[in-house]
All heavy atoms as a GROMACS GRO file, in nm:
protein
  577
    1MET      N    1   3.701 -10.431   1.835
    1MET     CA    2   3.639 -10.352   1.939
    1MET      C    3   3.549 -10.443   2.019
    1MET      O    4   3.473 -10.522   1.967
    1MET     CB    5   3.562 -10.238   1.873
    1MET     CG    6   3.490 -10.148   1.969
    1MET     SD    7   3.400 -10.008   1.894
    1MET     CE    8   3.507  -9.951   1.767
    2GLY      N    9   3.557 -10.431   2.149
    2GLY     CA   10   3.476 -10.513   2.237
    2GLY      C   11   3.330 -10.468   2.242
    2GLY      O   12   3.294 -10.359   2.195
    3PRO      N   13   3.246 -10.550   2.300
    3PRO     CA   14   3.101 -10.521   2.301
    3PRO      C   15   3.065 -10.394   2.379
    3PRO      O   16   2.973 -10.321   2.336
    3PRO     CB   17   3.037 -10.644   2.361
    3PRO     CG   18   3.148 -10.713   2.432
    3PRO     CD   19   3.274 -10.679   2.361
    4THR      N   20   3.133 -10.366   2.488
    4THR     CA   21   3.098 -10.247   2.566
    4THR      C   22   3.136 -10.122   2.490
    4THR      O   23   3.059 -10.028   2.480
    4THR     CB   24   3.167 -10.250   2.703
    4THR    OG1   25   3.126 -10.368   2.773
    4THR    CG2   26   3.131 -10.128   2.786
    5ARG      N   27   3.257 -10.122   2.434
    5ARG     CA   28   3.304 -10.003   2.361
    5ARG      C   29   3.217  -9.983   2.235
    5ARG      O   30   3.183  -9.871   2.198
    5ARG     CB   31   3.449 -10.015   2.326
    5ARG     CG   32   3.505  -9.879   2.283
    5ARG     CD   33   3.654  -9.872   2.297
    5ARG     NE   34   3.692  -9.876   2.438
    5ARG     CZ   35   3.811  -9.918   2.480
    5ARG    NH1   36   3.903  -9.955   2.395
    5ARG    NH2   37   3.837  -9.921   2.609
    6ALA      N   38   3.176 -10.093   2.175
    6ALA     CA   39   3.088 -10.083   2.056
    6ALA      C   40   2.953 -10.024   2.096
    6ALA      O   41   2.897  -9.942   2.023
    6ALA     CB   42   3.071 -10.220   1.991
    7ALA      N   43   2.903 -10.062   2.213
    7ALA     CA   44   2.776 -10.008   2.261
    7ALA      C   45   2.790  -9.858   2.289
    7ALA      O   46   2.700  -9.779   2.257
    7ALA     CB   47   2.731 -10.082   2.388
    8VAL      N   48   2.902  -9.817   2.346
    8VAL     CA   49   2.927  -9.674   2.369
    8VAL      C   50   2.930  -9.601   2.235
    8VAL      O   51   2.864  -9.496   2.220
    8VAL     CB   52   3.060  -9.652   2.446
    8VAL    CG1   53   3.096  -9.505   2.451
    8VAL    CG2   54   3.049  -9.712   2.586
    9LEU      N   55   3.001  -9.656   2.138
    9LEU     CA   56   3.012  -9.590   2.006
    9LEU      C   57   2.875  -9.581   1.942
    9LEU      O   58   2.837  -9.479   1.886
    9LEU     CB   59   3.109  -9.665   1.919
    9LEU     CG   60   3.136  -9.603   1.783
    9LEU    CD1   61   3.197  -9.465   1.796
    9LEU    CD2   62   3.229  -9.693   1.700
   10HIS      N   63   2.796  -9.686   1.952
   10HIS     CA   64   2.661  -9.685   1.894
   10HIS      C   65   2.577  -9.575   1.957
   10HIS      O   66   2.504  -9.502   1.887
   10HIS     CB   67   2.593  -9.821   1.914
   10HIS     CG   68   2.455  -9.827   1.859
   10HIS    ND1   69   2.428  -9.835   1.724
   10HIS    CD2   70   2.338  -9.822   1.921
   10HIS    CE1   71   2.299  -9.836   1.705
   10HIS    NE2   72   2.241  -9.827   1.826
   11LEU      N   73   2.586  -9.560   2.088
   11LEU     CA   74   2.511  -9.457   2.161
   11LEU      C   75   2.550  -9.316   2.117
   11LEU      O   76   2.467  -9.225   2.121
   11LEU     CB   77   2.534  -9.476   2.310
   11LEU     CG   78   2.450  -9.389   2.405
   11LEU    CD1   79   2.303  -9.416   2.387
   11LEU    CD2   80   2.494  -9.416   2.549
   12LEU      N   81   2.672  -9.299   2.074
   12LEU     CA   82   2.720  -9.167   2.036
   12LEU      C   83   2.673  -9.116   1.901
   12LEU      O   84   2.725  -9.018   1.850
   12LEU     CB   85   2.872  -9.163   2.042
   12LEU     CG   86   2.934  -9.185   2.185
   12LEU    CD1   87   3.086  -9.173   2.178
   12LEU    CD2   88   2.875  -9.089   2.285
   13ALA      N   89   2.570  -9.180   1.844
   13ALA     CA   90   2.508  -9.126   1.724
   13ALA      C   91   2.449  -8.989   1.755
   13ALA      O   92   2.437  -8.905   1.667
   13ALA     CB   93   2.400  -9.222   1.672
   14ALA      N   94   2.414  -8.967   1.881
   14ALA     CA   95   2.371  -8.836   1.930
   14ALA      C   96   2.464  -8.797   2.044
   14ALA      O   97   2.523  -8.884   2.111
   14ALA     CB   98   2.227  -8.845   1.982
   15PRO      N   99   2.481  -8.666   2.069
   15PRO     CA  100   2.573  -8.624   2.177
   15PRO      C  101   2.528  -8.670   2.315
   15PRO      O  102   2.407  -8.666   2.346
   15PRO     CB  103   2.567  -8.472   2.169
   15PRO     CG  104   2.510  -8.439   2.035
   15PRO     CD  105   2.421  -8.553   1.998
   16HIS      N  106   2.622  -8.719   2.392
   16HIS     CA  107   2.596  -8.762   2.532
   16HIS      C  108   2.716  -8.722   2.619
   16HIS      O  109   2.829  -8.729   2.573
   16HIS     CB  110   2.577  -8.912   2.540
   16HIS     CG  111   2.448  -8.960   2.486
   16HIS    ND1  112   2.428  -8.985   2.351
   16HIS    CD2  113   2.334  -8.990   2.545
   16HIS    CE1  114   2.306  -9.027   2.332
   16HIS    NE2  115   2.244  -9.029   2.448
   17CYS      N  116   2.687  -8.690   2.745
   17CYS     CA  117   2.796  -8.668   2.840
   17CYS      C  118   2.826  -8.800   2.908
   17CYS      O  119   2.755  -8.900   2.894
   17CYS     CB  120   2.756  -8.560   2.940
   17CYS     SG  121   2.626  -8.606   3.054
   18THR      N  122   2.934  -8.801   2.984
   18THR     CA  123   2.980  -8.924   3.050
   18THR      C  124   2.872  -8.985   3.137
   18THR      O  125   2.847  -9.106   3.134
   18THR     CB  126   3.107  -8.896   3.134
   18THR    OG1  127   3.207  -8.840   3.047
   18THR    CG2  128   3.160  -9.021   3.199
   19GLY      N  129   2.807  -8.904   3.216
   19GLY     CA  130   2.702  -8.954   3.307
   19GLY      C  131   2.587  -9.017   3.231
   19GLY      O  132   2.533  -9.120   3.275
   20GLU      N  133   2.548  -8.959   3.119
   20GLU     CA  134   2.440  -9.016   3.040
   20GLU      C  135   2.479  -9.151   2.982
   20GLU      O  136   2.399  -9.244   2.981
   20GLU     CB  137   2.402  -8.920   2.927
   20GLU     CG  138   2.337  -8.792   2.975
   20GLU     CD  139   2.327  -8.687   2.865
   20GLU    OE1  140   2.401  -8.692   2.765
   20GLU    OE2  141   2.245  -8.596   2.882
   21VAL      N  142   2.602  -9.161   2.933
   21VAL     CA  143   2.650  -9.287   2.877
   21VAL      C  144   2.652  -9.394   2.987
   21VAL      O  145   2.604  -9.505   2.967
   21VAL     CB  146   2.789  -9.271   2.813
   21VAL    CG1  147   2.850  -9.407   2.777
   21VAL    CG2  148   2.782  -9.182   2.692
   22ALA      N  149   2.705  -9.356   3.104
   22ALA     CA  150   2.712  -9.453   3.215
   22ALA      C  151   2.573  -9.499   3.253
   22ALA      O  152   2.548  -9.620   3.269
   22ALA     CB  153   2.778  -9.386   3.336
   23GLU      N  154   2.477  -9.408   3.265
   23GLU     CA  155   2.340  -9.442   3.304
   23GLU      C  156   2.271  -9.530   3.198
   23GLU      O  157   2.212  -9.633   3.231
   23GLU     CB  158   2.259  -9.317   3.330
   23GLU     CG  159   2.118  -9.347   3.379
   23GLU     CD  160   2.041  -9.220   3.410
   23GLU    OE1  161   2.104  -9.119   3.451
   23GLU    OE2  162   1.920  -9.221   3.393
   24ARG      N  163   2.282  -9.490   3.073
   24ARG     CA  164   2.213  -9.563   2.967
   24ARG      C  165   2.265  -9.705   2.948
   24ARG      O  166   2.191  -9.796   2.915
   24ARG     CB  167   2.227  -9.487   2.833
   24ARG     CG  168   2.162  -9.352   2.826
   24ARG     CD  169   2.016  -9.348   2.788
   24ARG     NE  170   1.981  -9.420   2.668
   24ARG     CZ  171   1.966  -9.368   2.549
   24ARG    NH1  172   1.989  -9.242   2.527
   24ARG    NH2  173   1.930  -9.444   2.446
   25LEU      N  174   2.398  -9.723   2.973
   25LEU     CA  175   2.456  -9.855   2.951
   25LEU      C  176   2.482  -9.932   3.080
   25LEU      O  177   2.537 -10.043   3.076
   25LEU     CB  178   2.587  -9.840   2.873
   25LEU     CG  179   2.575  -9.778   2.732
   25LEU    CD1  180   2.710  -9.763   2.667
   25LEU    CD2  181   2.482  -9.862   2.646
   26GLY      N  182   2.444  -9.875   3.193
   26GLY     CA  183   2.464  -9.944   3.321
   26GLY      C  184   2.610  -9.960   3.358
   26GLY      O  185   2.649 -10.063   3.417
   27LEU      N  186   2.691  -9.859   3.330
   27LEU     CA  187   2.832  -9.863   3.358
   27LEU      C  188   2.865  -9.770   3.474
   27LEU      O  189   2.794  -9.672   3.499
   27LEU     CB  190   2.914  -9.816   3.237
   27LEU     CG  191   2.895  -9.893   3.106
   27LEU    CD1  192   2.968  -9.821   2.992
   27LEU    CD2  193   2.944 -10.036   3.120
   28ALA      N  194   2.976  -9.796   3.542
   28ALA     CA  195   3.028  -9.700   3.639
   28ALA      C  196   3.078  -9.579   3.562
   28ALA      O  197   3.120  -9.590   3.447
   28ALA     CB  198   3.143  -9.764   3.717
   29ALA      N  199   3.069  -9.461   3.623
   29ALA     CA  200   3.110  -9.338   3.554
   29ALA      C  201   3.256  -9.347   3.509
   29ALA      O  202   3.290  -9.304   3.398
   29ALA     CB  203   3.092  -9.218   3.647
   30GLY      N  204   3.342  -9.406   3.590
   30GLY     CA  205   3.483  -9.419   3.554
   30GLY      C  206   3.504  -9.510   3.433
   30GLY      O  207   3.589  -9.483   3.348
   31THR      N  208   3.424  -9.615   3.424
   31THR     CA  209   3.432  -9.706   3.310
   31THR      C  210   3.385  -9.636   3.183
   31THR      O  211   3.450  -9.645   3.080
   31THR     CB  212   3.348  -9.833   3.336
   31THR    OG1  213   3.397  -9.896   3.455
   31THR    CG2  214   3.352  -9.928   3.220
   32ALA      N  215   3.275  -9.564   3.192
   32ALA     CA  216   3.225  -9.489   3.077
   32ALA      C  217   3.328  -9.388   3.032
   32ALA      O  218   3.354  -9.372   2.914
   32ALA     CB  219   3.091  -9.421   3.112
   33SER      N  220   3.385  -9.318   3.127
   33SER     CA  221   3.488  -9.216   3.098
   33SER      C  222   3.607  -9.276   3.026
   33SER      O  223   3.659  -9.220   2.928
   33SER     CB  224   3.531  -9.147   3.227
   33SER     OG  225   3.634  -9.054   3.199
   34HIS      N  226   3.649  -9.394   3.072
   34HIS     CA  227   3.764  -9.461   3.009
   34HIS      C  228   3.733  -9.495   2.863
   34HIS      O  229   3.813  -9.471   2.773
   34HIS     CB  230   3.798  -9.588   3.088
   34HIS     CG  231   3.902  -9.672   3.022
   34HIS    ND1  232   4.036  -9.639   3.019
   34HIS    CD2  233   3.891  -9.787   2.951
   34HIS    CE1  234   4.103  -9.730   2.951
   34HIS    NE2  235   4.016  -9.822   2.909
   35HIS      N  236   3.616  -9.552   2.837
   35HIS     CA  237   3.578  -9.589   2.700
   35HIS      C  238   3.564  -9.465   2.611
   35HIS      O  239   3.611  -9.463   2.497
   35HIS     CB  240   3.448  -9.666   2.699
   35HIS     CG  241   3.463  -9.808   2.747
   35HIS    ND1  242   3.544  -9.902   2.683
   35HIS    CD2  243   3.410  -9.874   2.854
   35HIS    CE1  244   3.538 -10.017   2.748
   35HIS    NE2  245   3.458 -10.002   2.852
   36LEU      N  246   3.504  -9.360   2.666
   36LEU     CA  247   3.486  -9.236   2.588
   36LEU      C  248   3.621  -9.172   2.554
   36LEU      O  249   3.642  -9.126   2.442
   36LEU     CB  250   3.396  -9.140   2.665
   36LEU     CG  251   3.251  -9.178   2.677
   36LEU    CD1  252   3.179  -9.098   2.785
   36LEU    CD2  253   3.181  -9.161   2.541
   37THR      N  254   3.709  -9.169   2.650
   37THR     CA  255   3.842  -9.111   2.626
   37THR      C  256   3.918  -9.191   2.523
   37THR      O  257   3.984  -9.136   2.434
   37THR     CB  258   3.922  -9.104   2.761
   37THR    OG1  259   3.851  -9.019   2.850
   37THR    CG2  260   4.060  -9.048   2.737
   38THR      N  261   3.910  -9.323   2.531
   38THR     CA  262   3.978  -9.409   2.435
   38THR      C  263   3.922  -9.384   2.293
   38THR      O  264   3.998  -9.372   2.198
   38THR     CB  265   3.965  -9.556   2.474
   38THR    OG1  266   4.023  -9.575   2.603
   38THR    CG2  267   4.032  -9.647   2.374
   39LEU      N  268   3.791  -9.376   2.283
   39LEU     CA  269   3.729  -9.351   2.152
   39LEU      C  270   3.766  -9.214   2.098
   39LEU      O  271   3.798  -9.197   1.979
   39LEU     CB  272   3.577  -9.363   2.162
   39LEU     CG  273   3.524  -9.506   2.178
   39LEU    CD1  274   3.379  -9.505   2.218
   39LEU    CD2  275   3.546  -9.587   2.049
   40ARG      N  276   3.771  -9.114   2.185
   40ARG     CA  277   3.810  -8.980   2.141
   40ARG      C  278   3.956  -8.979   2.096
   40ARG      O  279   3.989  -8.927   1.989
   40ARG     CB  280   3.790  -8.879   2.255
   40ARG     CG  281   3.824  -8.737   2.211
   40ARG     CD  282   3.839  -8.644   2.326
   40ARG     NE  283   3.951  -8.688   2.409
   40ARG     CZ  284   3.964  -8.660   2.536
   40ARG    NH1  285   3.873  -8.592   2.601
   40ARG    NH2  286   4.069  -8.704   2.601
   41ASP      N  287   4.044  -9.038   2.174
   41ASP     CA  288   4.187  -9.037   2.142
   41ASP      C  289   4.218  -9.114   2.014
   41ASP      O  290   4.312  -9.078   1.943
   41ASP     CB  291   4.267  -9.091   2.259
   41ASP     CG  292   4.268  -8.999   2.380
   41ASP    OD1  293   4.220  -8.884   2.368
   41ASP    OD2  294   4.313  -9.044   2.488
   42ALA      N  295   4.138  -9.217   1.985
   42ALA     CA  296   4.162  -9.299   1.866
   42ALA      C  297   4.094  -9.243   1.740
   42ALA      O  298   4.125  -9.284   1.630
   42ALA     CB  299   4.113  -9.440   1.891
   43GLY      N  300   4.002  -9.149   1.759
   43GLY     CA  301   3.940  -9.084   1.642
   43GLY      C  302   3.793  -9.114   1.615
   43GLY      O  303   3.728  -9.034   1.546
   44PRO      N  304   3.731  -9.220   1.665
   44PRO     CA  305   3.590  -9.245   1.636
   44PRO      C  306   3.492  -9.153   1.709
   44PRO      O  307   3.373  -9.150   1.679
   44PRO     CB  308   3.567  -9.390   1.680
   44PRO     CG  309   3.702  -9.451   1.678
   44PRO     CD  310   3.796  -9.341   1.718
   45ALA      N  311   3.541  -9.075   1.805
   45ALA     CA  312   3.453  -8.982   1.876
   45ALA      C  313   3.523  -8.849   1.895
   45ALA      O  314   3.646  -8.842   1.890
   45ALA     CB  315   3.415  -9.039   2.014
   46THR      N  316   3.444  -8.746   1.911
   46THR     CA  317   3.495  -8.613   1.937
   46THR      C  318   3.421  -8.553   2.052
   46THR      O  319   3.317  -8.607   2.095
   46THR     CB  320   3.482  -8.524   1.810
   46THR    OG1  321   3.550  -8.402   1.831
   46THR    CG2  322   3.338  -8.498   1.773
   47THR      N  323   3.472  -8.442   2.107
   47THR     CA  324   3.406  -8.377   2.220
   47THR      C  325   3.377  -8.232   2.186
   47THR      O  326   3.441  -8.170   2.105
   47THR     CB  327   3.494  -8.381   2.346
   47THR    OG1  328   3.620  -8.322   2.316
   47THR    CG2  329   3.515  -8.520   2.396
   48GLU      N  330   3.273  -8.183   2.254
   48GLU     CA  331   3.235  -8.042   2.244
   48GLU      C  332   3.185  -7.999   2.381
   48GLU      O  333   3.105  -8.074   2.443
   48GLU     CB  334   3.128  -8.025   2.139
   48GLU     CG  335   3.083  -7.881   2.119
   48GLU     CD  336   2.983  -7.869   2.008
   48GLU    OE1  337   2.990  -7.942   1.909
   48GLU    OE2  338   2.890  -7.788   2.026
   49ARG      N  339   3.230  -7.884   2.428
   49ARG     CA  340   3.186  -7.837   2.559
   49ARG      C  341   3.051  -7.768   2.543
   49ARG      O  342   3.027  -7.692   2.452
   49ARG     CB  343   3.288  -7.738   2.616
   49ARG     CG  344   3.246  -7.688   2.750
   49ARG     CD  345   3.352  -7.675   2.853
   49ARG     NE  346   3.454  -7.772   2.871
   49ARG     CZ  347   3.450  -7.869   2.961
   49ARG    NH1  348   3.342  -7.888   3.037
   49ARG    NH2  349   3.552  -7.950   2.977
   50ALA      N  350   2.961  -7.800   2.637
   50ALA     CA  351   2.830  -7.740   2.644
   50ALA      C  352   2.810  -7.693   2.790
   50ALA      O  353   2.766  -7.772   2.873
   50ALA     CB  354   2.719  -7.835   2.603
   51GLY      N  355   2.848  -7.568   2.817
   51GLY     CA  356   2.846  -7.523   2.955
   51GLY      C  357   2.948  -7.599   3.036
   51GLY      O  358   3.066  -7.608   3.001
   52ARG      N  359   2.903  -7.665   3.142
   52ARG     CA  360   2.995  -7.742   3.226
   52ARG      C  361   3.010  -7.886   3.180
   52ARG      O  362   3.090  -7.960   3.232
   52ARG     CB  363   2.942  -7.742   3.370
   52ARG     CG  364   2.947  -7.606   3.434
   52ARG     CD  365   2.891  -7.606   3.575
   52ARG     NE  366   2.944  -7.716   3.654
   52ARG     CZ  367   2.888  -7.757   3.766
   52ARG    NH1  368   2.780  -7.703   3.810
   52ARG    NH2  369   2.942  -7.859   3.831
   53ARG      N  370   2.927  -7.926   3.082
   53ARG     CA  371   2.931  -8.065   3.034
   53ARG      C  372   3.021  -8.079   2.912
   53ARG      O  373   3.030  -7.990   2.831
   53ARG     CB  374   2.790  -8.112   3.000
   53ARG     CG  375   2.698  -8.112   3.118
   53ARG     CD  376   2.560  -8.159   3.093
   53ARG     NE  377   2.516  -8.155   2.955
   53ARG     CZ  378   2.421  -8.235   2.906
   53ARG    NH1  379   2.364  -8.325   2.981
   53ARG    NH2  380   2.384  -8.225   2.780
   54LEU      N  381   3.084  -8.193   2.904
   54LEU     CA  382   3.160  -8.231   2.786
   54LEU      C  383   3.081  -8.336   2.711
   54LEU      O  384   3.056  -8.444   2.764
   54LEU     CB  385   3.297  -8.286   2.830
   54LEU     CG  386   3.401  -8.306   2.719
   54LEU    CD1  387   3.434  -8.174   2.650
   54LEU    CD2  388   3.528  -8.366   2.779
   55LEU      N  389   3.037  -8.303   2.591
   55LEU     CA  390   2.955  -8.394   2.512
   55LEU      C  391   3.041  -8.470   2.412
   55LEU      O  392   3.124  -8.410   2.344
   55LEU     CB  393   2.845  -8.314   2.439
   55LEU     CG  394   2.746  -8.242   2.527
   55LEU    CD1  395   2.649  -8.163   2.440
   55LEU    CD2  396   2.671  -8.338   2.616
   56TYR      N  397   3.015  -8.599   2.406
   56TYR     CA  398   3.085  -8.686   2.311
   56TYR      C  399   2.990  -8.723   2.198
   56TYR      O  400   2.870  -8.744   2.223
   56TYR     CB  401   3.130  -8.816   2.381
   56TYR     CG  402   3.238  -8.798   2.483
   56TYR    CD1  403   3.209  -8.754   2.612
   56TYR    CD2  404   3.371  -8.820   2.451
   56TYR    CE1  405   3.309  -8.737   2.706
   56TYR    CE2  406   3.472  -8.807   2.542
   56TYR     CZ  407   3.440  -8.764   2.670
   56TYR     OH  408   3.540  -8.747   2.763
   57GLN      N  409   3.043  -8.726   2.076
   57GLN     CA  410   2.963  -8.766   1.961
   57GLN      C  411   3.056  -8.834   1.861
   57GLN      O  412   3.174  -8.809   1.856
   57GLN     CB  413   2.898  -8.644   1.898
   57GLN     CG  414   2.800  -8.678   1.787
   57GLN     CD  415   2.715  -8.559   1.746
   57GLN    OE1  416   2.743  -8.446   1.786
   57GLN    NE2  417   2.615  -8.584   1.669
   58ARG      N  418   2.996  -8.923   1.780
   58ARG     CA  419   3.075  -8.992   1.680
   58ARG      C  420   3.126  -8.898   1.572
   58ARG      O  421   3.060  -8.802   1.534
   58ARG     CB  422   2.992  -9.100   1.609
   58ARG     CG  423   2.962  -9.217   1.696
   58ARG     CD  424   2.905  -9.337   1.623
   58ARG     NE  425   2.804  -9.311   1.526
   58ARG     CZ  426   2.693  -9.384   1.514
   58ARG    NH1  427   2.673  -9.486   1.594
   58ARG    NH2  428   2.605  -9.358   1.421
   59THR      N  429   3.242  -8.931   1.522
   59THR     CA  430   3.299  -8.864   1.405
   59THR      C  431   3.258  -8.943   1.281
   59THR      O  432   3.189  -9.046   1.293
   59THR     CB  433   3.452  -8.860   1.412
   59THR    OG1  434   3.500  -8.997   1.414
   59THR    CG2  435   3.503  -8.788   1.537
   60ARG      N  436   3.304  -8.902   1.167
   60ARG     CA  437   3.276  -8.976   1.044
   60ARG      C  438   3.334  -9.117   1.055
   60ARG      O  439   3.271  -9.214   1.014
   60ARG     CB  440   3.337  -8.899   0.926
   60ARG     CG  441   3.304  -8.963   0.794
   60ARG     CD  442   3.351  -8.875   0.682
   60ARG     NE  443   3.346  -8.949   0.558
   60ARG     CZ  444   3.399  -8.910   0.447
   60ARG    NH1  445   3.459  -8.795   0.440
   60ARG    NH2  446   3.394  -8.984   0.339
   61LEU      N  447   3.455  -9.127   1.107
   61LEU     CA  448   3.515  -9.259   1.129
   61LEU      C  449   3.427  -9.342   1.224
   61LEU      O  450   3.404  -9.460   1.201
   61LEU     CB  451   3.657  -9.242   1.190
   61LEU     CG  452   3.724  -9.370   1.238
   61LEU    CD1  453   3.740  -9.473   1.128
   61LEU    CD2  454   3.858  -9.337   1.302
   62GLY      N  455   3.380  -9.280   1.331
   62GLY     CA  456   3.291  -9.350   1.422
   62GLY      C  457   3.163  -9.398   1.357
   62GLY      O  458   3.118  -9.510   1.382
   63ASP      N  459   3.109  -9.317   1.268
   63ASP     CA  460   2.989  -9.355   1.192
   63ASP      C  461   3.019  -9.479   1.106
   63ASP      O  462   2.942  -9.573   1.099
   63ASP     CB  463   2.942  -9.244   1.101
   63ASP     CG  464   2.876  -9.130   1.178
   63ASP    OD1  465   2.833  -9.149   1.295
   63ASP    OD2  466   2.867  -9.018   1.121
   64GLN      N  467   3.134  -9.478   1.041
   64GLN     CA  468   3.174  -9.590   0.953
   64GLN      C  469   3.193  -9.717   1.035
   64GLN      O  470   3.150  -9.826   0.993
   64GLN     CB  471   3.298  -9.556   0.873
   64GLN     CG  472   3.274  -9.449   0.770
   64GLN     CD  473   3.401  -9.400   0.705
   64GLN    OE1  474   3.509  -9.405   0.764
   64GLN    NE2  475   3.391  -9.356   0.580
   65LEU      N  476   3.257  -9.703   1.150
   65LEU     CA  477   3.279  -9.822   1.236
   65LEU      C  478   3.146  -9.874   1.289
   65LEU      O  479   3.122  -9.994   1.292
   65LEU     CB  480   3.373  -9.790   1.349
   65LEU     CG  481   3.517  -9.765   1.311
   65LEU    CD1  482   3.594  -9.707   1.430
   65LEU    CD2  483   3.581  -9.892   1.261
   66ALA      N  484   3.059  -9.784   1.332
   66ALA     CA  485   2.930  -9.825   1.388
   66ALA      C  486   2.842  -9.888   1.283
   66ALA      O  487   2.762  -9.979   1.313
   66ALA     CB  488   2.860  -9.704   1.449
   67ASP      N  489   2.857  -9.845   1.158
   67ASP     CA  490   2.777  -9.901   1.050
   67ASP      C  491   2.842 -10.026   0.989
   67ASP      O  492   2.792 -10.085   0.895
   67ASP     CB  493   2.759  -9.798   0.937
   67ASP     CG  494   2.672  -9.681   0.981
   67ASP    OD1  495   2.598  -9.698   1.080
   67ASP    OD2  496   2.682  -9.574   0.918
   68GLY      N  497   2.957 -10.064   1.042
   68GLY     CA  498   3.027 -10.182   0.993
   68GLY      C  499   3.102 -10.160   0.865
   68GLY      O  500   3.138 -10.253   0.796
   69ASP      N  501   3.130 -10.032   0.833
   69ASP     CA  502   3.198 -10.000   0.708
   69ASP      C  503   3.334  -9.932   0.734
   69ASP      O  504   3.373  -9.844   0.666
   69ASP     CB  505   3.110  -9.903   0.625
   69ASP     CG  506   3.170  -9.879   0.486
   69ASP    OD1  507   3.240  -9.968   0.435
   69ASP    OD2  508   3.145  -9.771   0.432
   70GLY      N  509   3.403  -9.980   0.838
   70GLY     CA  510   3.530  -9.918   0.876
   70GLY      C  511   3.649 -10.006   0.839
   70GLY      O  512   3.752  -9.995   0.905
   71THR      N  513   3.637 -10.091   0.740
   71THR     CA  514   3.743 -10.188   0.711
   71THR      C  515   3.875 -10.119   0.672
   71THR      O  516   3.979 -10.173   0.699
   71THR     CB  517   3.698 -10.284   0.599
   71THR    OG1  518   3.658 -10.207   0.485
   71THR    CG2  519   3.587 -10.373   0.649
   72GLU      N  520   3.866 -10.002   0.608
   72GLU     CA  521   3.993  -9.939   0.571
   72GLU      C  522   4.062  -9.873   0.691
   72GLU      O  523   4.173  -9.825   0.677
   72GLU     CB  524   3.972  -9.833   0.459
   72GLU     CG  525   3.897  -9.712   0.504
   72GLU     CD  526   3.748  -9.715   0.472
   72GLU    OE1  527   3.688  -9.823   0.464
   72GLU    OE2  528   3.691  -9.607   0.457
   73TYR      N  529   3.997  -9.873   0.805
   73TYR     CA  530   4.055  -9.816   0.924
   73TYR      C  531   4.090  -9.925   1.022
   73TYR      O  532   4.050  -9.925   1.138
   73TYR     CB  533   3.954  -9.719   0.989
   73TYR     CG  534   3.918  -9.603   0.897
   73TYR    CD1  535   3.797  -9.605   0.829
   73TYR    CD2  536   4.004  -9.498   0.879
   73TYR    CE1  537   3.764  -9.503   0.745
   73TYR    CE2  538   3.971  -9.394   0.794
   73TYR     CZ  539   3.850  -9.397   0.726
   73TYR     OH  540   3.816  -9.294   0.644
   74SER      N  541   4.167 -10.021   0.980
   74SER     CA  542   4.194 -10.139   1.061
   74SER      C  543   4.260 -10.106   1.194
   74SER      O  544   4.240 -10.176   1.291
   74SER     CB  545   4.280 -10.238   0.985
   74SER     OG  546   4.402 -10.180   0.948
   75SER      N  547   4.339 -10.000   1.201
   75SER     CA  548   4.403  -9.966   1.330
   75SER      C  549   4.302  -9.923   1.431
   75SER      O  550   4.319  -9.950   1.550
   75SER     CB  551   4.507  -9.856   1.309
   75SER     OG  552   4.447  -9.737   1.265
   76ALA      N  553   4.193  -9.860   1.391
   76ALA     CA  554   4.089  -9.817   1.485
   76ALA      C  555   4.005  -9.933   1.534
   76ALA      O  556   3.947  -9.928   1.640
   76ALA     CB  557   4.002  -9.711   1.421
   77THR      N  558   3.995 -10.040   1.456
   77THR     CA  559   3.910 -10.151   1.496
   77THR      C  560   3.969 -10.229   1.613
   77THR      O  561   3.901 -10.310   1.676
   77THR     CB  562   3.882 -10.247   1.378
   77THR    OG1  563   4.003 -10.297   1.329
   77THR    CG2  564   3.803 -10.178   1.270
   78ALA      N  565   4.096 -10.205   1.644
   78ALA     CA  566   4.158 -10.274   1.756
   78ALA      C  567   4.125 -10.209   1.888
   78ALA      O  568   4.175 -10.248   1.992
   78ALA     CB  569   4.311 -10.273   1.735
   79LEU      N  570   4.038 -10.109   1.888
   79LEU     CA  571   3.998 -10.042   2.009
   79LEU      C  572   3.936 -10.142   2.100
   79LEU      O  573   3.910 -10.136   2.209
   79LEU     CB  574   3.900  -9.930   1.981
   79LEU     CG  575   3.949  -9.820   1.889
   79LEU    CD1  576   3.835  -9.725   1.857
   79LEU    CD2  577   4.060  -9.742   1.955
   0.00000   0.00000   0.00000
């Protein structure tokens, strides 16, 4: 996993919407959206709707990867 995607995953310890991720990490909204979608599709993140916002948060797999304990999930580390 590259440094930007790892930073996004680290940030998702708490729920964030795309705009918040982009602002906190200094990314374009489209770039943040791409990383969030990739993380969601691969399993380390999940989404939940809160009104008009879509909130992203780490899954158990995401927690393991962020904590450096995701070695049994080698396919996800190629994100």
